[in-house]
PyMOL Python script that loads the backbone (N, CA, C, O; Angstrom):
from pymol import cmd

cmd.read_pdbstr("""\
ATOM      1  N   MET A   1     123.862  93.103 115.519  1.00  0.00           N
ATOM      2  CA  MET A   1     123.266  92.456 114.371  1.00  0.00           C
ATOM      3  C   MET A   1     122.676  93.521 113.453  1.00  0.00           C
ATOM      4  O   MET A   1     121.886  94.352 113.900  1.00  0.00           O
ATOM      5  N   ALA A   2     123.046  93.506 112.190  1.00  0.00           N
ATOM      6  CA  ALA A   2     122.574  94.510 111.236  1.00  0.00           C
ATOM      7  C   ALA A   2     121.168  94.165 110.781  1.00  0.00           C
ATOM      8  O   ALA A   2     120.812  92.999 110.616  1.00  0.00           O
ATOM      9  N   GLN A   3     120.374  95.220 110.581  1.00  0.00           N
ATOM     10  CA  GLN A   3     119.013  94.996 110.099  1.00  0.00           C
ATOM     11  C   GLN A   3     119.047  94.731 108.608  1.00  0.00           C
ATOM     12  O   GLN A   3     119.806  95.356 107.867  1.00  0.00           O
ATOM     13  N   SER A   4     118.221  93.804 108.183  1.00  0.00           N
ATOM     14  CA  SER A   4     118.132  93.534 106.749  1.00  0.00           C
ATOM     15  C   SER A   4     117.333  94.632 106.074  1.00  0.00           C
ATOM     16  O   SER A   4     116.462  95.238 106.699  1.00  0.00           O
ATOM     17  N   PRO A   5     117.620  94.897 104.804  1.00  0.00           N
ATOM     18  CA  PRO A   5     116.871  95.943 104.106  1.00  0.00           C
ATOM     19  C   PRO A   5     115.389  95.595 104.040  1.00  0.00           C
ATOM     20  O   PRO A   5     115.002  94.427 104.091  1.00  0.00           O
ATOM     21  N   ASN A   6     114.595  96.608 103.928  1.00  0.00           N
ATOM     22  CA  ASN A   6     113.145  96.424 103.853  1.00  0.00           C
ATOM     23  C   ASN A   6     112.794  95.615 102.611  1.00  0.00           C
ATOM     24  O   ASN A   6     113.029  96.086 101.498  1.00  0.00           O
ATOM     25  N   PRO A   7     112.233  94.399 102.764  1.00  0.00           N
ATOM     26  CA  PRO A   7     111.922  93.579 101.597  1.00  0.00           C
ATOM     27  C   PRO A   7     110.847  94.195 100.706  1.00  0.00           C
ATOM     28  O   PRO A   7     110.827  93.942  99.502  1.00  0.00           O
ATOM     29  N   ALA A   8     109.965  94.991 101.274  1.00  0.00           N
ATOM     30  CA  ALA A   8     108.917  95.605 100.466  1.00  0.00           C
ATOM     31  C   ALA A   8     109.493  96.643  99.507  1.00  0.00           C
ATOM     32  O   ALA A   8     108.938  96.870  98.431  1.00  0.00           O
ATOM     33  N   ALA A   9     110.593  97.270  99.889  1.00  0.00           N
ATOM     34  CA  ALA A   9     111.183  98.311  99.056  1.00  0.00           C
ATOM     35  C   ALA A   9     111.862  97.729  97.813  1.00  0.00           C
ATOM     36  O   ALA A   9     111.999  98.423  96.806  1.00  0.00           O
ATOM     37  N   SER A  10     112.289  96.464  97.875  1.00  0.00           N
ATOM     38  CA  SER A  10     112.998  95.882  96.743  1.00  0.00           C
ATOM     39  C   SER A  10     112.107  95.074  95.812  1.00  0.00           C
ATOM     40  O   SER A  10     112.573  94.561  94.795  1.00  0.00           O
ATOM     41  N   LYS A  11     110.847  94.959  96.149  1.00  0.00           N
ATOM     42  CA  LYS A  11     109.934  94.182  95.302  1.00  0.00           C
ATOM     43  C   LYS A  11     109.596  94.942  94.028  1.00  0.00           C
ATOM     44  O   LYS A  11     109.553  96.172  94.010  1.00  0.00           O
ATOM     45  N   THR A  12     109.357  94.184  92.965  1.00  0.00           N
ATOM     46  CA  THR A  12     108.867  94.807  91.741  1.00  0.00           C
ATOM     47  C   THR A  12     107.380  95.073  91.916  1.00  0.00           C
ATOM     48  O   THR A  12     106.732  94.401  92.718  1.00  0.00           O
ATOM     49  N   PRO A  13     106.827  96.026  91.193  1.00  0.00           N
ATOM     50  CA  PRO A  13     105.404  96.305  91.339  1.00  0.00           C
ATOM     51  C   PRO A  13     104.575  95.071  91.004  1.00  0.00           C
ATOM     52  O   PRO A  13     104.853  94.358  90.040  1.00  0.00           O
ATOM     53  N   GLU A  14     103.562  94.839  91.813  1.00  0.00           N
ATOM     54  CA  GLU A  14     102.690  93.693  91.583  1.00  0.00           C
ATOM     55  C   GLU A  14     101.627  94.067  90.560  1.00  0.00           C
ATOM     56  O   GLU A  14     101.245  95.232  90.458  1.00  0.00           O
ATOM     57  N   PRO A  15     101.143  93.074  89.795  1.00  0.00           N
ATOM     58  CA  PRO A  15     100.047  93.368  88.883  1.00  0.00           C
ATOM     59  C   PRO A  15      98.798  93.699  89.692  1.00  0.00           C
ATOM     60  O   PRO A  15      98.703  93.315  90.857  1.00  0.00           O
ATOM     61  N   PRO A  16      97.840  94.403  89.096  1.00  0.00           N
ATOM     62  CA  PRO A  16      96.630  94.761  89.829  1.00  0.00           C
ATOM     63  C   PRO A  16      95.923  93.520  90.366  1.00  0.00           C
ATOM     64  O   PRO A  16      95.838  92.500  89.682  1.00  0.00           O
ATOM     65  N   ARG A  17      95.419  93.615  91.589  1.00  0.00           N
ATOM     66  CA  ARG A  17      94.670  92.504  92.174  1.00  0.00           C
ATOM     67  C   ARG A  17      93.288  92.463  91.561  1.00  0.00           C
ATOM     68  O   ARG A  17      92.857  93.408  90.900  1.00  0.00           O
ATOM     69  N   LYS A  18      92.595  91.354  91.789  1.00  0.00           N
ATOM     70  CA  LYS A  18      91.276  91.164  91.196  1.00  0.00           C
ATOM     71  C   LYS A  18      90.307  92.280  91.571  1.00  0.00           C
ATOM     72  O   LYS A  18      89.469  92.660  90.754  1.00  0.00           O
ATOM     73  N   GLY A  19      90.400  92.806  92.776  1.00  0.00           N
ATOM     74  CA  GLY A  19      89.486  93.855  93.214  1.00  0.00           C
ATOM     75  C   GLY A  19      89.824  95.220  92.646  1.00  0.00           C
ATOM     76  O   GLY A  19      89.106  96.189  92.896  1.00  0.00           O
ATOM     77  N   ASP A  20      90.892  95.312  91.896  1.00  0.00           N
ATOM     78  CA  ASP A  20      91.342  96.601  91.384  1.00  0.00           C
ATOM     79  C   ASP A  20      90.935  96.843  89.929  1.00  0.00           C
ATOM     80  O   ASP A  20      91.596  97.607  89.225  1.00  0.00           O
ATOM     81  N   PHE A  21      89.871  96.210  89.475  1.00  0.00           N
ATOM     82  CA  PHE A  21      89.456  96.370  88.084  1.00  0.00           C
ATOM     83  C   PHE A  21      89.188  97.833  87.750  1.00  0.00           C
ATOM     84  O   PHE A  21      89.632  98.330  86.715  1.00  0.00           O
ATOM     85  N   GLU A  22      88.467  98.516  88.622  1.00  0.00           N
ATOM     86  CA  GLU A  22      88.123  99.913  88.359  1.00  0.00           C
ATOM     87  C   GLU A  22      89.363 100.796  88.278  1.00  0.00           C
ATOM     88  O   GLU A  22      89.447 101.681  87.426  1.00  0.00           O
ATOM     89  N   LYS A  23      90.332 100.551  89.173  1.00  0.00           N
ATOM     90  CA  LYS A  23      91.578 101.324  89.138  1.00  0.00           C
ATOM     91  C   LYS A  23      92.338 101.054  87.841  1.00  0.00           C
ATOM     92  O   LYS A  23      92.877 101.971  87.222  1.00  0.00           O
ATOM     93  N   CYS A  24      92.371  99.796  87.446  1.00  0.00           N
ATOM     94  CA  CYS A  24      93.065  99.402  86.220  1.00  0.00           C
ATOM     95  C   CYS A  24      92.408 100.074  85.012  1.00  0.00           C
ATOM     96  O   CYS A  24      93.095 100.597  84.134  1.00  0.00           O
ATOM     97  N   LEU A  25      91.086 100.057  84.974  1.00  0.00           N
ATOM     98  CA  LEU A  25      90.355 100.662  83.867  1.00  0.00           C
ATOM     99  C   LEU A  25      90.539 102.178  83.841  1.00  0.00           C
ATOM    100  O   LEU A  25      90.695 102.768  82.772  1.00  0.00           O
ATOM    101  N   THR A  26      90.521 102.802  85.003  1.00  0.00           N
ATOM    102  CA  THR A  26      90.725 104.251  85.084  1.00  0.00           C
ATOM    103  C   THR A  26      92.109 104.623  84.568  1.00  0.00           C
ATOM    104  O   THR A  26      92.260 105.583  83.812  1.00  0.00           O
ATOM    105  N   ARG A  27      93.118 103.861  84.979  1.00  0.00           N
ATOM    106  CA  ARG A  27      94.481 104.137  84.511  1.00  0.00           C
ATOM    107  C   ARG A  27      94.579 103.939  83.005  1.00  0.00           C
ATOM    108  O   ARG A  27      95.245 104.714  82.318  1.00  0.00           O
ATOM    109  N   LEU A  28      93.918 102.901  82.487  1.00  0.00           N
ATOM    110  CA  LEU A  28      93.923 102.665  81.044  1.00  0.00           C
ATOM    111  C   LEU A  28      93.312 103.852  80.298  1.00  0.00           C
ATOM    112  O   LEU A  28      93.819 104.257  79.252  1.00  0.00           O
ATOM    113  N   GLU A  29      92.236 104.403  80.828  1.00  0.00           N
ATOM    114  CA  GLU A  29      91.621 105.585  80.214  1.00  0.00           C
ATOM    115  C   GLU A  29      92.580 106.768  80.232  1.00  0.00           C
ATOM    116  O   GLU A  29      92.656 107.520  79.260  1.00  0.00           O
ATOM    117  N   GLU A  30      93.316 106.937  81.337  1.00  0.00           N
ATOM    118  CA  GLU A  30      94.303 108.021  81.423  1.00  0.00           C
ATOM    119  C   GLU A  30      95.404 107.835  80.382  1.00  0.00           C
ATOM    120  O   GLU A  30      95.828 108.795  79.739  1.00  0.00           O
ATOM    121  N   VAL A  31      95.862 106.601  80.220  1.00  0.00           N
ATOM    122  CA  VAL A  31      96.913 106.300  79.241  1.00  0.00           C
ATOM    123  C   VAL A  31      96.425 106.637  77.834  1.00  0.00           C
ATOM    124  O   VAL A  31      97.158 107.243  77.052  1.00  0.00           O
ATOM    125  N   VAL A  32      95.201 106.251  77.511  1.00  0.00           N
ATOM    126  CA  VAL A  32      94.652 106.524  76.177  1.00  0.00           C
ATOM    127  C   VAL A  32      94.563 108.030  75.932  1.00  0.00           C
ATOM    128  O   VAL A  32      94.938 108.506  74.860  1.00  0.00           O
ATOM    129  N   LYS A  33      94.070 108.779  76.917  1.00  0.00           N
ATOM    130  CA  LYS A  33      93.981 110.236  76.765  1.00  0.00           C
ATOM    131  C   LYS A  33      95.365 110.844  76.540  1.00  0.00           C
ATOM    132  O   LYS A  33      95.536 111.738  75.710  1.00  0.00           O
ATOM    133  N   ARG A  34      96.341 110.348  77.286  1.00  0.00           N
ATOM    134  CA  ARG A  34      97.704 110.874  77.142  1.00  0.00           C
ATOM    135  C   ARG A  34      98.275 110.532  75.770  1.00  0.00           C
ATOM    136  O   ARG A  34      98.965 111.349  75.160  1.00  0.00           O
ATOM    137  N   LEU A  35      97.986 109.317  75.281  1.00  0.00           N
ATOM    138  CA  LEU A  35      98.471 108.923  73.952  1.00  0.00           C
ATOM    139  C   LEU A  35      97.843 109.766  72.844  1.00  0.00           C
ATOM    140  O   LEU A  35      98.444 109.941  71.784  1.00  0.00           O
ATOM    141  N   GLU A  36      96.656 110.284  73.078  1.00  0.00           N
ATOM    142  CA  GLU A  36      95.997 111.139  72.084  1.00  0.00           C
ATOM    143  C   GLU A  36      96.580 112.544  72.057  1.00  0.00           C
ATOM    144  O   GLU A  36      96.253 113.334  71.171  1.00  0.00           O
ATOM    145  N   SER A  37      97.434 112.861  73.013  1.00  0.00           N
ATOM    146  CA  SER A  37      98.058 114.173  73.105  1.00  0.00           C
ATOM    147  C   SER A  37      99.047 114.369  71.948  1.00  0.00           C
ATOM    148  O   SER A  37      99.725 113.427  71.539  1.00  0.00           O
ATOM    149  N   VAL A  38      99.123 115.586  71.433  1.00  0.00           N
ATOM    150  CA  VAL A  38     100.037 115.871  70.321  1.00  0.00           C
ATOM    151  C   VAL A  38     101.449 116.198  70.792  1.00  0.00           C
ATOM    152  O   VAL A  38     102.389 116.133  70.000  1.00  0.00           O
ATOM    153  N   ASP A  39     101.616 116.548  72.065  1.00  0.00           N
ATOM    154  CA  ASP A  39     102.937 116.926  72.568  1.00  0.00           C
ATOM    155  C   ASP A  39     103.605 115.770  73.328  1.00  0.00           C
ATOM    156  O   ASP A  39     104.060 115.937  74.459  1.00  0.00           O
ATOM    157  N   LEU A  40     103.653 114.622  72.696  1.00  0.00           N
ATOM    158  CA  LEU A  40     104.199 113.421  73.311  1.00  0.00           C
ATOM    159  C   LEU A  40     105.370 112.932  72.475  1.00  0.00           C
ATOM    160  O   LEU A  40     105.246 112.767  71.261  1.00  0.00           O
ATOM    161  N   SER A  41     106.505 112.702  73.120  1.00  0.00           N
ATOM    162  CA  SER A  41     107.656 112.192  72.381  1.00  0.00           C
ATOM    163  C   SER A  41     107.433 110.725  72.022  1.00  0.00           C
ATOM    164  O   SER A  41     106.590 110.055  72.619  1.00  0.00           O
ATOM    165  N   LEU A  42     108.178 110.238  71.064  1.00  0.00           N
ATOM    166  CA  LEU A  42     108.061 108.850  70.636  1.00  0.00           C
ATOM    167  C   LEU A  42     108.378 107.903  71.791  1.00  0.00           C
ATOM    168  O   LEU A  42     107.697 106.895  71.977  1.00  0.00           O
ATOM    169  N   ASP A  43     109.413 108.230  72.565  1.00  0.00           N
ATOM    170  CA  ASP A  43     109.801 107.387  73.697  1.00  0.00           C
ATOM    171  C   ASP A  43     108.675 107.308  74.730  1.00  0.00           C
ATOM    172  O   ASP A  43     108.340 106.228  75.217  1.00  0.00           O
ATOM    173  N   GLU A  44     108.097 108.464  75.056  1.00  0.00           N
ATOM    174  CA  GLU A  44     106.981 108.486  76.008  1.00  0.00           C
ATOM    175  C   GLU A  44     105.787 107.709  75.467  1.00  0.00           C
ATOM    176  O   GLU A  44     105.138 106.964  76.202  1.00  0.00           O
ATOM    177  N   ALA A  45     105.502 107.885  74.187  1.00  0.00           N
ATOM    178  CA  ALA A  45     104.375 107.196  73.568  1.00  0.00           C
ATOM    179  C   ALA A  45     104.566 105.682  73.620  1.00  0.00           C
ATOM    180  O   ALA A  45     103.616 104.949  73.897  1.00  0.00           O
ATOM    181  N   MET A  46     105.780 105.208  73.359  1.00  0.00           N
ATOM    182  CA  MET A  46     106.049 103.773  73.395  1.00  0.00           C
ATOM    183  C   MET A  46     105.876 103.216  74.809  1.00  0.00           C
ATOM    184  O   MET A  46     105.309 102.138  74.983  1.00  0.00           O
ATOM    185  N   LYS A  47     106.359 103.940  75.814  1.00  0.00           N
ATOM    186  CA  LYS A  47     106.203 103.494  77.198  1.00  0.00           C
ATOM    187  C   LYS A  47     104.730 103.439  77.584  1.00  0.00           C
ATOM    188  O   LYS A  47     104.281 102.474  78.201  1.00  0.00           O
ATOM    189  N   LEU A  48     103.984 104.471  77.221  1.00  0.00           N
ATOM    190  CA  LEU A  48     102.558 104.498  77.525  1.00  0.00           C
ATOM    191  C   LEU A  48     101.812 103.397  76.783  1.00  0.00           C
ATOM    192  O   LEU A  48     100.913 102.767  77.340  1.00  0.00           O
ATOM    193  N   PHE A  49     102.184 103.166  75.525  1.00  0.00           N
ATOM    194  CA  PHE A  49     101.544 102.119  74.742  1.00  0.00           C
ATOM    195  C   PHE A  49     101.753 100.753  75.400  1.00  0.00           C
ATOM    196  O   PHE A  49     100.813  99.967  75.517  1.00  0.00           O
ATOM    197  N   GLU A  50     102.985 100.474  75.828  1.00  0.00           N
ATOM    198  CA  GLU A  50     103.283  99.203  76.499  1.00  0.00           C
ATOM    199  C   GLU A  50     102.463  99.058  77.782  1.00  0.00           C
ATOM    200  O   GLU A  50     101.919  97.989  78.060  1.00  0.00           O
ATOM    201  N   GLU A  51     102.380 100.133  78.557  1.00  0.00           N
ATOM    202  CA  GLU A  51     101.590 100.095  79.780  1.00  0.00           C
ATOM    203  C   GLU A  51     100.117  99.856  79.451  1.00  0.00           C
ATOM    204  O   GLU A  51      99.438  99.083  80.128  1.00  0.00           O
ATOM    205  N   GLY A  52      99.633 100.525  78.411  1.00  0.00           N
ATOM    206  CA  GLY A  52      98.238 100.358  78.005  1.00  0.00           C
ATOM    207  C   GLY A  52      97.906  98.941  77.580  1.00  0.00           C
ATOM    208  O   GLY A  52      96.837  98.426  77.906  1.00  0.00           O
ATOM    209  N   VAL A  53      98.813  98.313  76.858  1.00  0.00           N
ATOM    210  CA  VAL A  53      98.593  96.924  76.440  1.00  0.00           C
ATOM    211  C   VAL A  53      98.513  96.019  77.667  1.00  0.00           C
ATOM    212  O   VAL A  53      97.637  95.157  77.741  1.00  0.00           O
ATOM    213  N   LYS A  54      99.412  96.204  78.626  1.00  0.00           N
ATOM    214  CA  LYS A  54      99.386  95.393  79.855  1.00  0.00           C
ATOM    215  C   LYS A  54      98.091  95.605  80.627  1.00  0.00           C
ATOM    216  O   LYS A  54      97.478  94.649  81.102  1.00  0.00           O
ATOM    217  N   LEU A  55      97.677  96.871  80.750  1.00  0.00           N
ATOM    218  CA  LEU A  55      96.438  97.176  81.459  1.00  0.00           C
ATOM    219  C   LEU A  55      95.229  96.568  80.754  1.00  0.00           C
ATOM    220  O   LEU A  55      94.333  96.022  81.399  1.00  0.00           O
ATOM    221  N   SER A  56      95.212  96.664  79.442  1.00  0.00           N
ATOM    222  CA  SER A  56      94.111  96.110  78.661  1.00  0.00           C
ATOM    223  C   SER A  56      94.001  94.602  78.855  1.00  0.00           C
ATOM    224  O   SER A  56      92.905  94.068  79.027  1.00  0.00           O
ATOM    225  N   ARG A  57      95.136  93.924  78.828  1.00  0.00           N
ATOM    226  CA  ARG A  57      95.139  92.466  79.025  1.00  0.00           C
ATOM    227  C   ARG A  57      94.678  92.111  80.432  1.00  0.00           C
ATOM    228  O   ARG A  57      93.931  91.149  80.615  1.00  0.00           O
ATOM    229  N   GLU A  58      95.114  92.876  81.424  1.00  0.00           N
ATOM    230  CA  GLU A  58      94.709  92.606  82.808  1.00  0.00           C
ATOM    231  C   GLU A  58      93.207  92.802  82.981  1.00  0.00           C
ATOM    232  O   GLU A  58      92.545  91.991  83.628  1.00  0.00           O
ATOM    233  N   CYS A  59      92.665  93.877  82.405  1.00  0.00           N
ATOM    234  CA  CYS A  59      91.225  94.121  82.496  1.00  0.00           C
ATOM    235  C   CYS A  59      90.445  92.989  81.823  1.00  0.00           C
ATOM    236  O   CYS A  59      89.453  92.502  82.366  1.00  0.00           O
ATOM    237  N   GLN A  60      90.898  92.578  80.641  1.00  0.00           N
ATOM    238  CA  GLN A  60      90.234  91.492  79.921  1.00  0.00           C
ATOM    239  C   GLN A  60      90.273  90.199  80.729  1.00  0.00           C
ATOM    240  O   GLN A  60      89.281  89.474  80.791  1.00  0.00           O
ATOM    241  N   LYS A  61      91.400  89.914  81.339  1.00  0.00           N
ATOM    242  CA  LYS A  61      91.551  88.701  82.166  1.00  0.00           C
ATOM    243  C   LYS A  61      90.570  88.730  83.337  1.00  0.00           C
ATOM    244  O   LYS A  61      89.917  87.732  83.640  1.00  0.00           O
ATOM    245  N   GLN A  62      90.478  89.893  83.991  1.00  0.00           N
ATOM    246  CA  GLN A  62      89.573  90.018  85.126  1.00  0.00           C
ATOM    247  C   GLN A  62      88.119  89.858  84.695  1.00  0.00           C
ATOM    248  O   GLN A  62      87.327  89.246  85.412  1.00  0.00           O
ATOM    249  N   LEU A  63      87.761  90.399  83.536  1.00  0.00           N
ATOM    250  CA  LEU A  63      86.395  90.246  83.035  1.00  0.00           C
ATOM    251  C   LEU A  63      86.075  88.788  82.728  1.00  0.00           C
ATOM    252  O   LEU A  63      84.980  88.312  83.030  1.00  0.00           O
ATOM    253  N   GLU A  64      87.025  88.080  82.129  1.00  0.00           N
ATOM    254  CA  GLU A  64      86.814  86.671  81.822  1.00  0.00           C
ATOM    255  C   GLU A  64      86.659  85.841  83.095  1.00  0.00           C
ATOM    256  O   GLU A  64      85.839  84.924  83.147  1.00  0.00           O
ATOM    257  N   GLU A  65      87.453  86.166  84.124  1.00  0.00           N
ATOM    258  CA  GLU A  65      87.330  85.458  85.402  1.00  0.00           C
ATOM    259  C   GLU A  65      85.965  85.717  86.035  1.00  0.00           C
ATOM    260  O   GLU A  65      85.344  84.799  86.572  1.00  0.00           O
ATOM    261  N   ALA A  66      85.500  86.953  85.975  1.00  0.00           N
ATOM    262  CA  ALA A  66      84.192  87.291  86.545  1.00  0.00           C
ATOM    263  C   ALA A  66      83.086  86.568  85.792  1.00  0.00           C
ATOM    264  O   ALA A  66      82.152  86.047  86.402  1.00  0.00           O
ATOM    265  N   GLU A  67      83.187  86.536  84.486  1.00  0.00           N
ATOM    266  CA  GLU A  67      82.179  85.860  83.674  1.00  0.00           C
ATOM    267  C   GLU A  67      82.106  84.373  84.022  1.00  0.00           C
ATOM    268  O   GLU A  67      81.024  83.787  84.071  1.00  0.00           O
ATOM    269  N   GLY A  68      83.269  83.778  84.262  1.00  0.00           N
ATOM    270  CA  GLY A  68      83.309  82.361  84.621  1.00  0.00           C
ATOM    271  C   GLY A  68      82.684  82.085  85.973  1.00  0.00           C
ATOM    272  O   GLY A  68      82.198  80.980  86.210  1.00  0.00           O
ATOM    273  N   ARG A  69      82.684  83.065  86.868  1.00  0.00           N
ATOM    274  CA  ARG A  69      82.112  82.867  88.201  1.00  0.00           C
ATOM    275  C   ARG A  69      80.607  83.102  88.232  1.00  0.00           C
ATOM    276  O   ARG A  69      79.926  82.644  89.150  1.00  0.00           O
ATOM    277  N   VAL A  70      80.086  83.812  87.237  1.00  0.00           N
ATOM    278  CA  VAL A  70      78.657  84.100  87.224  1.00  0.00           C
ATOM    279  C   VAL A  70      77.939  82.897  86.611  1.00  0.00           C
ATOM    280  O   VAL A  70      77.931  82.706  85.395  1.00  0.00           O
ATOM    281  N   GLU A  71      77.352  82.116  87.466  1.00  0.00           N
ATOM    282  CA  GLU A  71      76.661  80.921  87.021  1.00  0.00           C
ATOM    283  C   GLU A  71      75.318  80.801  87.724  1.00  0.00           C
ATOM    284  O   GLU A  71      75.088  81.399  88.775  1.00  0.00           O
ATOM    285  N   ILE A  72      74.442  80.016  87.119  1.00  0.00           N
ATOM    286  CA  ILE A  72      73.150  79.712  87.715  1.00  0.00           C
ATOM    287  C   ILE A  72      73.153  78.234  88.059  1.00  0.00           C
ATOM    288  O   ILE A  72      73.552  77.405  87.241  1.00  0.00           O
ATOM    289  N   LEU A  73      72.711  77.900  89.258  1.00  0.00           N
ATOM    290  CA  LEU A  73      72.618  76.504  89.642  1.00  0.00           C
ATOM    291  C   LEU A  73      71.201  76.012  89.351  1.00  0.00           C
ATOM    292  O   LEU A  73      70.223  76.593  89.821  1.00  0.00           O
ATOM    293  N   LEU A  74      71.104  74.940  88.573  1.00  0.00           N
ATOM    294  CA  LEU A  74      69.822  74.372  88.203  1.00  0.00           C
ATOM    295  C   LEU A  74      69.701  72.960  88.754  1.00  0.00           C
ATOM    296  O   LEU A  74      70.673  72.206  88.795  1.00  0.00           O
ATOM    297  N   LYS A  75      68.502  72.620  89.174  1.00  0.00           N
ATOM    298  CA  LYS A  75      68.261  71.281  89.679  1.00  0.00           C
ATOM    299  C   LYS A  75      67.662  70.453  88.552  1.00  0.00           C
ATOM    300  O   LYS A  75      66.620  70.804  87.999  1.00  0.00           O
ATOM    301  N   LYS A  76      68.323  69.360  88.218  1.00  0.00           N
ATOM    302  CA  LYS A  76      67.866  68.474  87.153  1.00  0.00           C
ATOM    303  C   LYS A  76      66.747  67.583  87.689  1.00  0.00           C
ATOM    304  O   LYS A  76      66.521  67.515  88.897  1.00  0.00           O
ATOM    305  N   ALA A  77      66.059  66.910  86.793  1.00  0.00           N
ATOM    306  CA  ALA A  77      64.948  66.038  87.161  1.00  0.00           C
ATOM    307  C   ALA A  77      65.387  64.921  88.113  1.00  0.00           C
ATOM    308  O   ALA A  77      64.598  64.463  88.940  1.00  0.00           O
ATOM    309  N   ASP A  78      66.638  64.484  87.995  1.00  0.00           N
ATOM    310  CA  ASP A  78      67.120  63.404  88.869  1.00  0.00           C
ATOM    311  C   ASP A  78      67.594  63.917  90.230  1.00  0.00           C
ATOM    312  O   ASP A  78      68.119  63.144  91.031  1.00  0.00           O
ATOM    313  N   GLY A  79      67.414  65.209  90.498  1.00  0.00           N
ATOM    314  CA  GLY A  79      67.760  65.775  91.790  1.00  0.00           C
ATOM    315  C   GLY A  79      69.170  66.333  91.889  1.00  0.00           C
ATOM    316  O   GLY A  79      69.524  66.930  92.906  1.00  0.00           O
ATOM    317  N   LYS A  80      69.980  66.152  90.858  1.00  0.00           N
ATOM    318  CA  LYS A  80      71.344  66.678  90.880  1.00  0.00           C
ATOM    319  C   LYS A  80      71.334  68.162  90.528  1.00  0.00           C
ATOM    320  O   LYS A  80      70.561  68.616  89.684  1.00  0.00           O
ATOM    321  N   ILE A  81      72.208  68.897  91.194  1.00  0.00           N
ATOM    322  CA  ILE A  81      72.337  70.330  90.915  1.00  0.00           C
ATOM    323  C   ILE A  81      73.498  70.514  89.944  1.00  0.00           C
ATOM    324  O   ILE A  81      74.595  70.003  90.166  1.00  0.00           O
ATOM    325  N   VAL A  82      73.239  71.252  88.863  1.00  0.00           N
ATOM    326  CA  VAL A  82      74.231  71.464  87.819  1.00  0.00           C
ATOM    327  C   VAL A  82      74.402  72.965  87.594  1.00  0.00           C
ATOM    328  O   VAL A  82      73.423  73.708  87.532  1.00  0.00           O
ATOM    329  N   ALA A  83      75.653  73.400  87.474  1.00  0.00           N
ATOM    330  CA  ALA A  83      75.952  74.814  87.202  1.00  0.00           C
ATOM    331  C   ALA A  83      75.916  75.044  85.700  1.00  0.00           C
ATOM    332  O   ALA A  83      76.509  74.283  84.935  1.00  0.00           O
ATOM    333  N   GLU A  84      75.227  76.083  85.284  1.00  0.00           N
ATOM    334  CA  GLU A  84      75.197  76.455  83.874  1.00  0.00           C
ATOM    335  C   GLU A  84      75.575  77.924  83.768  1.00  0.00           C
ATOM    336  O   GLU A  84      75.311  78.704  84.683  1.00  0.00           O
ATOM    337  N   PRO A  85      76.200  78.309  82.642  1.00  0.00           N
ATOM    338  CA  PRO A  85      76.603  79.717  82.476  1.00  0.00           C
ATOM    339  C   PRO A  85      75.393  80.641  82.492  1.00  0.00           C
ATOM    340  O   PRO A  85      74.321  80.299  81.994  1.00  0.00           O
ATOM    341  N   PHE A  86      75.588  81.797  83.064  1.00  0.00           N
ATOM    342  CA  PHE A  86      74.547  82.824  83.086  1.00  0.00           C
ATOM    343  C   PHE A  86      74.517  83.526  81.753  1.00  0.00           C
ATOM    344  O   PHE A  86      75.547  84.000  81.275  1.00  0.00           O
ATOM    345  N   GLU A  87      73.352  83.598  81.149  1.00  0.00           N
ATOM    346  CA  GLU A  87      73.181  84.321  79.883  1.00  0.00           C
ATOM    347  C   GLU A  87      72.070  85.334  80.077  1.00  0.00           C
ATOM    348  O   GLU A  87      70.899  84.959  80.126  1.00  0.00           O
ATOM    349  N   PRO A  88      72.413  86.618  80.191  1.00  0.00           N
ATOM    350  CA  PRO A  88      71.402  87.642  80.437  1.00  0.00           C
ATOM    351  C   PRO A  88      70.448  87.776  79.261  1.00  0.00           C
ATOM    352  O   PRO A  88      70.824  87.578  78.105  1.00  0.00           O
ATOM    353  N   ALA A  89      69.205  88.118  79.582  1.00  0.00           N
ATOM    354  CA  ALA A  89      68.201  88.346  78.537  1.00  0.00           C
ATOM    355  C   ALA A  89      68.523  89.650  77.831  1.00  0.00           C
ATOM    356  O   ALA A  89      69.133  90.549  78.410  1.00  0.00           O
ATOM    357  N   ASN A  90      68.112  89.747  76.587  1.00  0.00           N
ATOM    358  CA  ASN A  90      68.332  90.988  75.833  1.00  0.00           C
ATOM    359  C   ASN A  90      67.593  92.125  76.507  1.00  0.00           C
ATOM    360  O   ASN A  90      66.447  91.968  76.926  1.00  0.00           O
ATOM    361  N   GLU A  91      68.247  93.266  76.611  1.00  0.00           N
ATOM    362  CA  GLU A  91      67.672  94.434  77.263  1.00  0.00           C
ATOM    363  C   GLU A  91      67.001  95.357  76.264  1.00  0.00           C
ATOM    364  O   GLU A  91      67.276  96.557  76.251  1.00  0.00           O
ATOM    365  N   SER A  92      66.137  94.828  75.437  1.00  0.00           N
ATOM    366  CA  SER A  92      65.466  95.651  74.425  1.00  0.00           C
ATOM    367  C   SER A  92      64.096  96.040  74.867  1.00  0.00           C
ATOM    368  O   SER A  92      63.387  96.734  74.139  1.00  0.00           O
TER     369      SER A  92
END
""", "prot")
cmd.dss("prot")
cmd.show_as("cartoon", "prot")
cmd.util.cbc("prot")
cmd.orient("prot")
């Protein structure tokens, strides 16, 4: 019986997981620095730009998801607990 090829080897790269925000942001910073380089061909710049846009969208999505999870639970006068969005006080 022949062995089937390794399924992990044929998979396309997965998008960054939720816990990988810092890695995604670090890579985005690297892409931006590289795009600021003067010795970059148009083809390389376009590939980096596309990657940067994807990374930027992923980071924004993760931030929005985190913001949605940060809530304060308040007890109303009738005894019901209601979730309200967290709004930090101004840090002035």
